[in-house]
PDB file with SEQRES, HELIX, SHEET and CRYST1 records, atoms N, CA, C and O in Angstrom:
SEQRES   1 A   56  MET GLY VAL PRO LYS ARG ARG GLN SER HIS ALA ARG LYS          
SEQRES   2 A   56  ASN LYS ARG ARG SER GLU TRP ARG LYS ILE ASP ALA PRO          
SEQRES   3 A   56  GLY LEU VAL GLU CYS PRO GLN CYS HIS ALA LEU LYS LEU          
SEQRES   4 A   56  PRO HIS ARG ALA CYS LEU ALA CYS GLY TYR TYR LYS GLY          
SEQRES   5 A   56  LYS SER VAL MET                                              
HELIX    1 AA1 HIS A   10  ARG A   17  1                                   8    
HELIX    2 AA2 GLU A   19  LYS A   22  5                                   4    
SHEET    1 AA1 2 TYR A  49  TYR A  50  0                                        
SHEET    2 AA1 2 LYS A  53  SER A  54 -1                                        
CRYST1    1.000    1.000    1.000  90.00  90.00  90.00 P 1           1          
ATOM      1  N   MET A   1     -26.452 -65.866  35.608  1.00  0.00           N  
ATOM      2  CA  MET A   1     -26.223 -64.489  35.186  1.00  0.00           C  
ATOM      3  C   MET A   1     -25.733 -64.474  33.748  1.00  0.00           C  
ATOM      4  O   MET A   1     -24.910 -65.301  33.356  1.00  0.00           O  
ATOM      5  N   GLY A   2     -26.240 -63.529  32.961  1.00  0.00           N  
ATOM      6  CA  GLY A   2     -25.875 -63.469  31.557  1.00  0.00           C  
ATOM      7  C   GLY A   2     -24.459 -62.970  31.351  1.00  0.00           C  
ATOM      8  O   GLY A   2     -24.015 -62.020  31.994  1.00  0.00           O  
ATOM      9  N   VAL A   3     -23.761 -63.629  30.441  1.00  0.00           N  
ATOM     10  CA  VAL A   3     -22.389 -63.245  30.114  1.00  0.00           C  
ATOM     11  C   VAL A   3     -22.317 -63.029  28.603  1.00  0.00           C  
ATOM     12  O   VAL A   3     -22.859 -63.839  27.851  1.00  0.00           O  
ATOM     13  N   PRO A   4     -21.656 -61.946  28.128  1.00  0.00           N  
ATOM     14  CA  PRO A   4     -21.561 -61.722  26.688  1.00  0.00           C  
ATOM     15  C   PRO A   4     -20.820 -62.868  25.984  1.00  0.00           C  
ATOM     16  O   PRO A   4     -19.795 -63.352  26.466  1.00  0.00           O  
ATOM     17  N   LYS A   5     -21.361 -63.290  24.833  1.00  0.00           N  
ATOM     18  CA  LYS A   5     -20.720 -64.374  24.088  1.00  0.00           C  
ATOM     19  C   LYS A   5     -19.528 -63.877  23.306  1.00  0.00           C  
ATOM     20  O   LYS A   5     -18.534 -64.587  23.156  1.00  0.00           O  
ATOM     21  N   ARG A   6     -19.629 -62.627  22.793  1.00  0.00           N  
ATOM     22  CA  ARG A   6     -18.555 -62.097  21.967  1.00  0.00           C  
ATOM     23  C   ARG A   6     -18.086 -60.755  22.509  1.00  0.00           C  
ATOM     24  O   ARG A   6     -18.812 -60.029  23.189  1.00  0.00           O  
ATOM     25  N   ARG A   7     -16.862 -60.471  22.179  1.00  0.00           N  
ATOM     26  CA  ARG A   7     -16.292 -59.193  22.591  1.00  0.00           C  
ATOM     27  C   ARG A   7     -16.943 -58.055  21.795  1.00  0.00           C  
ATOM     28  O   ARG A   7     -17.240 -58.213  20.611  1.00  0.00           O  
ATOM     29  N   GLN A   8     -17.159 -56.921  22.444  1.00  0.00           N  
ATOM     30  CA  GLN A   8     -17.761 -55.774  21.758  1.00  0.00           C  
ATOM     31  C   GLN A   8     -16.688 -55.088  20.904  1.00  0.00           C  
ATOM     32  O   GLN A   8     -15.549 -54.927  21.343  1.00  0.00           O  
ATOM     33  N   SER A   9     -17.057 -54.688  19.687  1.00  0.00           N  
ATOM     34  CA  SER A   9     -16.094 -54.078  18.770  1.00  0.00           C  
ATOM     35  C   SER A   9     -15.687 -52.686  19.251  1.00  0.00           C  
ATOM     36  O   SER A   9     -16.378 -52.074  20.065  1.00  0.00           O  
ATOM     37  N   HIS A  10     -14.568 -52.200  18.744  1.00  0.00           N  
ATOM     38  CA  HIS A  10     -14.072 -50.865  19.100  1.00  0.00           C  
ATOM     39  C   HIS A  10     -15.075 -49.794  18.685  1.00  0.00           C  
ATOM     40  O   HIS A  10     -15.316 -48.846  19.433  1.00  0.00           O  
ATOM     41  N   ALA A  11     -15.660 -49.940  17.493  1.00  0.00           N  
ATOM     42  CA  ALA A  11     -16.616 -48.947  17.000  1.00  0.00           C  
ATOM     43  C   ALA A  11     -17.832 -48.867  17.917  1.00  0.00           C  
ATOM     44  O   ALA A  11     -18.312 -47.776  18.225  1.00  0.00           O  
ATOM     45  N   ARG A  12     -18.319 -50.005  18.346  1.00  0.00           N  
ATOM     46  CA  ARG A  12     -19.493 -50.028  19.225  1.00  0.00           C  
ATOM     47  C   ARG A  12     -19.180 -49.397  20.581  1.00  0.00           C  
ATOM     48  O   ARG A  12     -19.988 -48.652  21.135  1.00  0.00           O  
ATOM     49  N   LYS A  13     -18.006 -49.706  21.097  1.00  0.00           N  
ATOM     50  CA  LYS A  13     -17.572 -49.142  22.369  1.00  0.00           C  
ATOM     51  C   LYS A  13     -17.437 -47.624  22.275  1.00  0.00           C  
ATOM     52  O   LYS A  13     -17.872 -46.899  23.170  1.00  0.00           O  
ATOM     53  N   ASN A  14     -16.834 -47.151  21.189  1.00  0.00           N  
ATOM     54  CA  ASN A  14     -16.619 -45.718  21.014  1.00  0.00           C  
ATOM     55  C   ASN A  14     -17.940 -44.981  20.799  1.00  0.00           C  
ATOM     56  O   ASN A  14     -18.094 -43.846  21.249  1.00  0.00           O  
ATOM     57  N   LYS A  15     -18.892 -45.616  20.116  1.00  0.00           N  
ATOM     58  CA  LYS A  15     -20.212 -45.004  19.923  1.00  0.00           C  
ATOM     59  C   LYS A  15     -20.903 -44.792  21.263  1.00  0.00           C  
ATOM     60  O   LYS A  15     -21.510 -43.748  21.499  1.00  0.00           O  
ATOM     61  N   ARG A  16     -20.807 -45.778  22.129  1.00  0.00           N  
ATOM     62  CA  ARG A  16     -21.432 -45.685  23.438  1.00  0.00           C  
ATOM     63  C   ARG A  16     -20.779 -44.582  24.275  1.00  0.00           C  
ATOM     64  O   ARG A  16     -21.469 -43.842  24.975  1.00  0.00           O  
ATOM     65  N   ARG A  17     -19.483 -44.476  24.203  1.00  0.00           N  
ATOM     66  CA  ARG A  17     -18.756 -43.498  25.008  1.00  0.00           C  
ATOM     67  C   ARG A  17     -18.923 -42.072  24.494  1.00  0.00           C  
ATOM     68  O   ARG A  17     -18.697 -41.124  25.245  1.00  0.00           O  
ATOM     69  N   SER A  18     -19.309 -41.898  23.240  1.00  0.00           N  
ATOM     70  CA  SER A  18     -19.426 -40.557  22.679  1.00  0.00           C  
ATOM     71  C   SER A  18     -20.822 -39.973  22.839  1.00  0.00           C  
ATOM     72  O   SER A  18     -21.041 -38.818  22.477  1.00  0.00           O  
ATOM     73  N   GLU A  19     -21.777 -40.739  23.373  1.00  0.00           N  
ATOM     74  CA  GLU A  19     -23.162 -40.278  23.490  1.00  0.00           C  
ATOM     75  C   GLU A  19     -23.289 -39.026  24.342  1.00  0.00           C  
ATOM     76  O   GLU A  19     -24.105 -38.159  24.029  1.00  0.00           O  
ATOM     77  N   TRP A  20     -22.518 -38.905  25.397  1.00  0.00           N  
ATOM     78  CA  TRP A  20     -22.672 -37.771  26.325  1.00  0.00           C  
ATOM     79  C   TRP A  20     -22.353 -36.442  25.663  1.00  0.00           C  
ATOM     80  O   TRP A  20     -22.836 -35.406  26.120  1.00  0.00           O  
ATOM     81  N   ARG A  21     -21.558 -36.437  24.605  1.00  0.00           N  
ATOM     82  CA  ARG A  21     -21.206 -35.186  23.923  1.00  0.00           C  
ATOM     83  C   ARG A  21     -22.379 -34.615  23.132  1.00  0.00           C  
ATOM     84  O   ARG A  21     -22.396 -33.422  22.828  1.00  0.00           O  
ATOM     85  N   LYS A  22     -23.350 -35.444  22.800  1.00  0.00           N  
ATOM     86  CA  LYS A  22     -24.479 -35.000  21.986  1.00  0.00           C  
ATOM     87  C   LYS A  22     -25.506 -34.228  22.813  1.00  0.00           C  
ATOM     88  O   LYS A  22     -26.367 -33.555  22.246  1.00  0.00           O  
ATOM     89  N   ILE A  23     -25.432 -34.313  24.143  1.00  0.00           N  
ATOM     90  CA  ILE A  23     -26.377 -33.603  25.003  1.00  0.00           C  
ATOM     91  C   ILE A  23     -26.070 -32.117  24.945  1.00  0.00           C  
ATOM     92  O   ILE A  23     -24.924 -31.706  25.130  1.00  0.00           O  
ATOM     93  N   ASP A  24     -27.096 -31.309  24.688  1.00  0.00           N  
ATOM     94  CA  ASP A  24     -26.907 -29.862  24.596  1.00  0.00           C  
ATOM     95  C   ASP A  24     -26.765 -29.246  25.979  1.00  0.00           C  
ATOM     96  O   ASP A  24     -27.313 -29.747  26.961  1.00  0.00           O  
ATOM     97  N   ALA A  25     -26.021 -28.151  26.034  1.00  0.00           N  
ATOM     98  CA  ALA A  25     -25.887 -27.400  27.277  1.00  0.00           C  
ATOM     99  C   ALA A  25     -27.214 -26.691  27.568  1.00  0.00           C  
ATOM    100  O   ALA A  25     -27.928 -26.314  26.639  1.00  0.00           O  
ATOM    101  N   PRO A  26     -27.545 -26.509  28.839  1.00  0.00           N  
ATOM    102  CA  PRO A  26     -28.812 -25.841  29.144  1.00  0.00           C  
ATOM    103  C   PRO A  26     -28.803 -24.394  28.676  1.00  0.00           C  
ATOM    104  O   PRO A  26     -27.776 -23.719  28.745  1.00  0.00           O  
ATOM    105  N   GLY A  27     -29.949 -23.918  28.199  1.00  0.00           N  
ATOM    106  CA  GLY A  27     -30.058 -22.552  27.714  1.00  0.00           C  
ATOM    107  C   GLY A  27     -30.084 -21.567  28.871  1.00  0.00           C  
ATOM    108  O   GLY A  27     -30.520 -21.908  29.971  1.00  0.00           O  
ATOM    109  N   LEU A  28     -29.626 -20.364  28.631  1.00  0.00           N  
ATOM    110  CA  LEU A  28     -29.640 -19.323  29.639  1.00  0.00           C  
ATOM    111  C   LEU A  28     -30.728 -18.314  29.297  1.00  0.00           C  
ATOM    112  O   LEU A  28     -30.993 -18.049  28.124  1.00  0.00           O  
ATOM    113  N   VAL A  29     -31.350 -17.760  30.319  1.00  0.00           N  
ATOM    114  CA  VAL A  29     -32.372 -16.727  30.134  1.00  0.00           C  
ATOM    115  C   VAL A  29     -31.953 -15.481  30.900  1.00  0.00           C  
ATOM    116  O   VAL A  29     -31.123 -15.532  31.807  1.00  0.00           O  
ATOM    117  N   GLU A  30     -32.545 -14.373  30.513  1.00  0.00           N  
ATOM    118  CA  GLU A  30     -32.204 -13.098  31.156  1.00  0.00           C  
ATOM    119  C   GLU A  30     -33.070 -12.890  32.391  1.00  0.00           C  
ATOM    120  O   GLU A  30     -34.281 -13.108  32.347  1.00  0.00           O  
ATOM    121  N   CYS A  31     -32.459 -12.474  33.482  1.00  0.00           N  
ATOM    122  CA  CYS A  31     -33.190 -12.179  34.716  1.00  0.00           C  
ATOM    123  C   CYS A  31     -34.000 -10.898  34.508  1.00  0.00           C  
ATOM    124  O   CYS A  31     -33.453  -9.901  34.037  1.00  0.00           O  
ATOM    125  N   PRO A  32     -35.302 -10.903  34.851  1.00  0.00           N  
ATOM    126  CA  PRO A  32     -36.105  -9.696  34.650  1.00  0.00           C  
ATOM    127  C   PRO A  32     -35.730  -8.546  35.599  1.00  0.00           C  
ATOM    128  O   PRO A  32     -36.033  -7.388  35.312  1.00  0.00           O  
ATOM    129  N   GLN A  33     -35.080  -8.856  36.715  1.00  0.00           N  
ATOM    130  CA  GLN A  33     -34.714  -7.825  37.688  1.00  0.00           C  
ATOM    131  C   GLN A  33     -33.417  -7.108  37.305  1.00  0.00           C  
ATOM    132  O   GLN A  33     -33.386  -5.888  37.146  1.00  0.00           O  
ATOM    133  N   CYS A  34     -32.337  -7.908  37.159  1.00  0.00           N  
ATOM    134  CA  CYS A  34     -31.015  -7.299  36.942  1.00  0.00           C  
ATOM    135  C   CYS A  34     -30.468  -7.540  35.535  1.00  0.00           C  
ATOM    136  O   CYS A  34     -29.399  -7.029  35.201  1.00  0.00           O  
ATOM    137  N   HIS A  35     -31.174  -8.301  34.709  1.00  0.00           N  
ATOM    138  CA  HIS A  35     -30.805  -8.588  33.311  1.00  0.00           C  
ATOM    139  C   HIS A  35     -29.513  -9.383  33.184  1.00  0.00           C  
ATOM    140  O   HIS A  35     -28.853  -9.329  32.147  1.00  0.00           O  
ATOM    141  N   ALA A  36     -29.146 -10.117  34.222  1.00  0.00           N  
ATOM    142  CA  ALA A  36     -27.991 -11.025  34.142  1.00  0.00           C  
ATOM    143  C   ALA A  36     -28.483 -12.359  33.587  1.00  0.00           C  
ATOM    144  O   ALA A  36     -29.669 -12.670  33.695  1.00  0.00           O  
ATOM    145  N   LEU A  37     -27.594 -13.146  32.998  1.00  0.00           N  
ATOM    146  CA  LEU A  37     -27.970 -14.455  32.484  1.00  0.00           C  
ATOM    147  C   LEU A  37     -28.055 -15.442  33.637  1.00  0.00           C  
ATOM    148  O   LEU A  37     -27.199 -15.459  34.521  1.00  0.00           O  
ATOM    149  N   LYS A  38     -29.109 -16.270  33.616  1.00  0.00           N  
ATOM    150  CA  LYS A  38     -29.300 -17.266  34.664  1.00  0.00           C  
ATOM    151  C   LYS A  38     -29.916 -18.518  34.061  1.00  0.00           C  
ATOM    152  O   LYS A  38     -30.418 -18.483  32.938  1.00  0.00           O  
ATOM    153  N   LEU A  39     -29.883 -19.621  34.797  1.00  0.00           N  
ATOM    154  CA  LEU A  39     -30.532 -20.846  34.371  1.00  0.00           C  
ATOM    155  C   LEU A  39     -32.040 -20.695  34.552  1.00  0.00           C  
ATOM    156  O   LEU A  39     -32.480 -20.073  35.520  1.00  0.00           O  
ATOM    157  N   PRO A  40     -32.840 -21.251  33.642  1.00  0.00           N  
ATOM    158  CA  PRO A  40     -34.293 -21.115  33.770  1.00  0.00           C  
ATOM    159  C   PRO A  40     -34.823 -21.867  34.997  1.00  0.00           C  
ATOM    160  O   PRO A  40     -34.282 -22.908  35.370  1.00  0.00           O  
ATOM    161  N   HIS A  41     -35.877 -21.342  35.618  1.00  0.00           N  
ATOM    162  CA  HIS A  41     -36.549 -21.939  36.781  1.00  0.00           C  
ATOM    163  C   HIS A  41     -35.650 -22.012  38.000  1.00  0.00           C  
ATOM    164  O   HIS A  41     -35.797 -22.908  38.832  1.00  0.00           O  
ATOM    165  N   ARG A  42     -34.721 -21.076  38.110  1.00  0.00           N  
ATOM    166  CA  ARG A  42     -33.836 -21.014  39.275  1.00  0.00           C  
ATOM    167  C   ARG A  42     -33.675 -19.561  39.689  1.00  0.00           C  
ATOM    168  O   ARG A  42     -33.872 -18.647  38.888  1.00  0.00           O  
ATOM    169  N   ALA A  43     -33.314 -19.361  40.946  1.00  0.00           N  
ATOM    170  CA  ALA A  43     -33.107 -18.004  41.440  1.00  0.00           C  
ATOM    171  C   ALA A  43     -31.865 -17.420  40.777  1.00  0.00           C  
ATOM    172  O   ALA A  43     -30.915 -18.137  40.462  1.00  0.00           O  
ATOM    173  N   CYS A  44     -31.890 -16.104  40.570  1.00  0.00           N  
ATOM    174  CA  CYS A  44     -30.751 -15.411  39.965  1.00  0.00           C  
ATOM    175  C   CYS A  44     -29.615 -15.352  40.975  1.00  0.00           C  
ATOM    176  O   CYS A  44     -29.830 -14.966  42.124  1.00  0.00           O  
ATOM    177  N   LEU A  45     -28.421 -15.723  40.568  1.00  0.00           N  
ATOM    178  CA  LEU A  45     -27.273 -15.695  41.472  1.00  0.00           C  
ATOM    179  C   LEU A  45     -26.766 -14.276  41.693  1.00  0.00           C  
ATOM    180  O   LEU A  45     -26.108 -14.002  42.696  1.00  0.00           O  
ATOM    181  N   ALA A  46     -27.065 -13.376  40.769  1.00  0.00           N  
ATOM    182  CA  ALA A  46     -26.567 -12.007  40.884  1.00  0.00           C  
ATOM    183  C   ALA A  46     -27.409 -11.191  41.866  1.00  0.00           C  
ATOM    184  O   ALA A  46     -26.861 -10.526  42.745  1.00  0.00           O  
ATOM    185  N   CYS A  47     -28.748 -11.236  41.721  1.00  0.00           N  
ATOM    186  CA  CYS A  47     -29.599 -10.389  42.563  1.00  0.00           C  
ATOM    187  C   CYS A  47     -30.392 -11.171  43.600  1.00  0.00           C  
ATOM    188  O   CYS A  47     -30.895 -10.575  44.553  1.00  0.00           O  
ATOM    189  N   GLY A  48     -30.521 -12.492  43.445  1.00  0.00           N  
ATOM    190  CA  GLY A  48     -31.224 -13.306  44.431  1.00  0.00           C  
ATOM    191  C   GLY A  48     -32.736 -13.323  44.284  1.00  0.00           C  
ATOM    192  O   GLY A  48     -33.434 -13.711  45.221  1.00  0.00           O  
ATOM    193  N   TYR A  49     -33.265 -12.913  43.135  1.00  0.00           N  
ATOM    194  CA  TYR A  49     -34.707 -12.882  42.920  1.00  0.00           C  
ATOM    195  C   TYR A  49     -35.164 -14.106  42.137  1.00  0.00           C  
ATOM    196  O   TYR A  49     -34.435 -14.636  41.297  1.00  0.00           O  
ATOM    197  N   TYR A  50     -36.402 -14.550  42.434  1.00  0.00           N  
ATOM    198  CA  TYR A  50     -37.053 -15.609  41.669  1.00  0.00           C  
ATOM    199  C   TYR A  50     -38.526 -15.288  41.590  1.00  0.00           C  
ATOM    200  O   TYR A  50     -39.173 -15.115  42.623  1.00  0.00           O  
ATOM    201  N   LYS A  51     -39.071 -15.204  40.400  1.00  0.00           N  
ATOM    202  CA  LYS A  51     -40.482 -14.867  40.144  1.00  0.00           C  
ATOM    203  C   LYS A  51     -40.875 -13.563  40.821  1.00  0.00           C  
ATOM    204  O   LYS A  51     -41.969 -13.453  41.376  1.00  0.00           O  
ATOM    205  N   GLY A  52     -39.985 -12.572  40.777  1.00  0.00           N  
ATOM    206  CA  GLY A  52     -40.299 -11.260  41.301  1.00  0.00           C  
ATOM    207  C   GLY A  52     -40.167 -11.114  42.807  1.00  0.00           C  
ATOM    208  O   GLY A  52     -40.450 -10.044  43.345  1.00  0.00           O  
ATOM    209  N   LYS A  53     -39.737 -12.178  43.507  1.00  0.00           N  
ATOM    210  CA  LYS A  53     -39.599 -12.112  44.969  1.00  0.00           C  
ATOM    211  C   LYS A  53     -38.161 -12.376  45.362  1.00  0.00           C  
ATOM    212  O   LYS A  53     -37.472 -13.168  44.718  1.00  0.00           O  
ATOM    213  N   SER A  54     -37.705 -11.721  46.412  1.00  0.00           N  
ATOM    214  CA  SER A  54     -36.348 -11.933  46.916  1.00  0.00           C  
ATOM    215  C   SER A  54     -36.319 -13.230  47.719  1.00  0.00           C  
ATOM    216  O   SER A  54     -37.036 -13.364  48.711  1.00  0.00           O  
ATOM    217  N   VAL A  55     -35.505 -14.170  47.298  1.00  0.00           N  
ATOM    218  CA  VAL A  55     -35.441 -15.468  47.984  1.00  0.00           C  
ATOM    219  C   VAL A  55     -34.072 -15.722  48.625  1.00  0.00           C  
ATOM    220  O   VAL A  55     -33.921 -16.642  49.430  1.00  0.00           O  
ATOM    221  N   MET A  56     -33.102 -14.924  48.273  1.00  0.00           N  
ATOM    222  CA  MET A  56     -31.773 -15.111  48.869  1.00  0.00           C  
ATOM    223  C   MET A  56     -31.289 -13.829  49.499  1.00  0.00           C  
ATOM    224  O   MET A  56     -30.190 -13.789  50.051  1.00  0.00           O  
TER     225      MET A  56                                                      
END                                                                             
């Protein structure tokens, strides 16, 4: 099994740990039924509609 020969530097460790902050938050879209903000490609939590049909 491979074992690291040298210790990883603080800068390298911190660069790896900071990567998750660069991911953007998902965009919100307006529901065509009730005009509330919702995640794209998901049913609206406010009115329960998806693609013009009641699913909840």
